[in-house]
N, C-alpha and C positions, 0 to 999 in steps of 0.2 A: 639283489640276486643272492639266494640262500647258499651258504657254503655247503659243499657236498658232504663235508665231515659231519654236519649237523642233520643230514637227511636220515630219516628213520630206516631207510633201506640201503641207501648208497653208502652210508657211513661205515658199514661193515666191509666195504671194499677198499678202504684206505690202504691197507697193507699191500694188497695186490697192485693198486695203482701207483704205489711208490716203490715197488720191487725193483731190484737192480737188473733183473732179466727183462728185456724189452718184450719178449713173447708173453711173459706173465702179465706185464702191464697191458698188453693188447687184449689178452683174454679177460682181464678184469674190466677193461673198457667195454668189451662186448656184453658182459654181464650187466654193467651199468646201463647200457643202452636198452636192455630189456626191462629194467626196473624203473628207469627214470620217467617222471611225468613230463608233460610238454614244456613246462617252464624251467625245468632243471637243466640248465646249460653250463653251470660252473665247472663241473667235472670235465666236460668235453672241451670247453674253452681252454682250460689248463692243459689238457692232453694235446690240444692242437699245437702246443709249443714244445712238445716232447722232442728229445734228441733223435728218436727213432722214427723213420718215415712210415713204418707200418702202423705205429701207434697214432701218428698224426692223421694217417689215412682214415682209420676207424673213427677218430674223433670228429673229423669233418663230415664223414658220412652220417654220424649220429646227429649232427647239427642241421640236417636236411630240412629246409623250409622254415627254419627259425626266423622270427622277426625280432627276437630279443637283441637289444643293442650290442651287448658283448658277443653274442653269437654271430651276428652279422659282421662285426669287426673281425672276428676270428676267421670267418669264411673269406672275407676280403683279403686278409693277410695271407691266407692259404693260396690265393691266386699267384703269389710271387714265391711260392715254396721252391726249394731247389730240386725237389722230386717231381717228375712229370705226372705220375699217377696221383700224387697228392693234389697237384694243381687241378687235375681233371675232376677229382672228387669235390674240391671246393667249388668249382664252376657248376657242377651238377647240383650240389646242394643249394647254391644260390638260386639256381633256376627254378627251384621248387617253392620259393617264397611267394605267398599269395597275399600277404598283409601289406597294404599300402603304407603303413607306418614305417616300413623299412626303406621307402623310396628316397627320403632325404639323404640317408647315409650312403645309399648306392650312387645317387647323383653327385654327392660331394666327392666320393672316391673316384668317380669317372674323370673328374677334372684333373687329377694328378696321375692317373693310371697310364700304363703303357700297354701296347698289344703284347700278348693276347688277352691280358686282363680286361682291357677295354671291351672286347667282344663279349666276354663272359658277363660283365656288368650290364651291358646292353641287353643280353639275353634274359637276365633277371628282371630288368625294368620292363621288358616287352609285355609280359603277362600282367603286370600291375596296371597297365594302361593309364599311366599318369600323364596329364597334359604337360607337366614340367619336363617330361622326357623328350618332347618334340625338338627343342633347340639342340639338345645333346645329340640326337640322332641325325639332325641336319648337318651338324658339325662333323660327325663321324663319317659322313659320306665322302669326306676328303682324306680320311685316314689312309696311310700307305698300305695297311694290312687288309687284304681282301676279306678275311673273315669278319673283321670289325665292320667293314662296309656292308657285308651281308647282314650282320646282326642289326645294323642301323636301319636297313630296309625293313627288317622284321618288325622293329619298333614302330616305324611309320605305318606299316600294314595294319598293326593292331590298333593304332590310334585312329585310323580311318579319317584323318583330317584332310578336307578337300584342298587346303592350301599346299599340301605336300605332293599332290598329283604331278605337277610339272617337274618336280625334282625326281620323282620316281620314274617318270618317262625319260628323263635325261639319263638315269642310271641304266637304262637299256643299252647304253653305249659304253658302259664301264669296261675296262680292259679284261676283267675277270669274268669268266662265264658263270661262275657260281653267284656272282652279284647280279648279273643280267637275268639269270633264271629267277632269282628271288624277286627282282623288280617286276618281271613279267607277271608273276603270280600275285604280287602285292597290288597291282593295278586293277584287280578284280573288283575292288570296292568303288571304282570310278563310276559305276553305273548309278550309284546313289546320288551323285552330283552331276550326272550327265557325262558319259564317257567320250563324247565327241572329240575333246581336246587331246586325248591320249591315243586315239585310233591310229594316227599316222605312225607313231612310234611302235605300236604293237604290230601293225602290218609290216613295218620294216623288219621287225624281229622275226617274222616268218621266214626271212632269208638269213638269219643268223648262222654263223659257222658252226655253232654248237647245237646238236639236234634237240637236246633237252630244253634249251631256250626256245627253240621253235615250237616244241610240244607245249610248253607252258603258255606261250603267246596264243596258240590256237585255243587252248582251254579258256584263257581269259576272254578272248574274243567271243567264245560261246556264252560266257556269263554276261557279257555286255549286250549281246543280242542286237547289234547294229547291222542293218542291211548293207551299210557301206563296206562291211568287211567281206562280203560274199566273194568278190572277184579274187581277193588275196587268198581266201580259204580254198577256193576252187583250184587255184594254181598249186597250193600246197598239197591238196588231195591228189592232184593229177601227177605231180612230178617229184615230191619229196622222196629222198632215198631211204628214209626211215619209216617203217610202217606205223610206228607209234605216233608220229606226227600226222600221218595221213588219217589215222583213226580219230584223233582229236579234231581234225579238220572236218571229217565226215559228220561227227557228232554235232559240231557247231553249225554246219550247213543244214542239218536236220532241224535244229532249233530255229534257225532263221527261216525255214520253209522256203528255200531258194530254188525255184524251178530250174534256173540256169545250171544248177549243179548236177542235173540228171545224168548227162553223159559221163561225167567223172565218177559218179556214184555207181552207175551201171558197170563201168569198167572195173571198179573196185570189187564188185561181186565175183570177179575172177581172180582176185589176188590169192597167193599161196597161204597167207595167214588168215586163219579162220576168224579171229577176233575182228579183223578189219572187214571181212565179208559180212559178218553179223552186224557191225555198226552201219555199214553201207545199206544193208537191207532195212534196218530200223529207220535210217534217215529217209529212205525212199517212202516208207510208210507215213512218216510225219509230214513230208512234203505233200503227199496226197495227189500226185499227178498220175492220171490213168496211163500215160505213156510208159510208166515204169512196170506195168503189169507183166508184159512178156518176160522181162529179165527176172522178175521175182518168181514167176512160175518155174523158170529153169532152176532157180535157187531152191525150189522145193525138193530137188534131188541132190542137194549138196551133200558131200561126205560128212560134214559136221552137223550133228543133230541140232545144236543150238542155232546154227544158221537156218536150218529148215524151219525151226519153230518161229524164228523172228520173221522169216519170209512169209510164212503162212499168216502171221498176225498182220504184217504189212499189207498183204492182199485184202485182208478183212477190212482194214482201214480204207483202202482204195474203194472197195465196194460200198462203204458207207458214206463216202465223200459226196 
């Protein structure tokens, strides 16, 4: 790693970066960030150990996405900084790493890290999609910190390993709603390996106490496209107290082309929320059952122009069926 004093452009900033006034050092660092090449991390590594949190903050921001060993080490150290904003900057910069060569250092740091640093390291490993991260993520699902467990779910989702599906299904019973929601979304890749084994857990999630978990479960069921999910989705469409969940259920039922959903979809055409009425009309068009035509004709006079357009298109689909 080249010393910044020897850099043809950064060398002129030595006085600023060593100034007794922290604000001057911070300004010098900002100038250095504009002049530095991708591999010039020495100045920022050194500044990441500055006594002033503002200087450390700018240093760690400047190291965003670096895979240089010294840079990665500085970012990892920043996760334990006494200043919360500095810790957040370190986590954000780690999360921008795309070079798999940083994976070994991240994995090694995870072994001794504590939360919330563990969650930040997992977030950085997620986008690298390294198979070696699989056992780390599985271990982290037992971490006491909900955010660490959520990040572990994210790693498993990006790895898309079929062997992790049962563990993700089990995570739908996690005590933290944020983890359950992440798990519901992560199970979307189950279709690649046959999603039948995770269907019971997703259908149970349609009754979760958290509406965002229910919404995510309905969306994942749409992606999996299993006819076995129709009854649960119809129940969600008919009775969920959140229109966002009902909307996702309507979309899923349209994808499934489930004729049994017609009564619930027709009822949804009268819901106060225009987005739900529009989705219900679209689903009726995809299902293609002529019995939906009278309700769709009524929807041609809907107060929402988008609902009217979708209803007209749905009627066209019925005529062509």
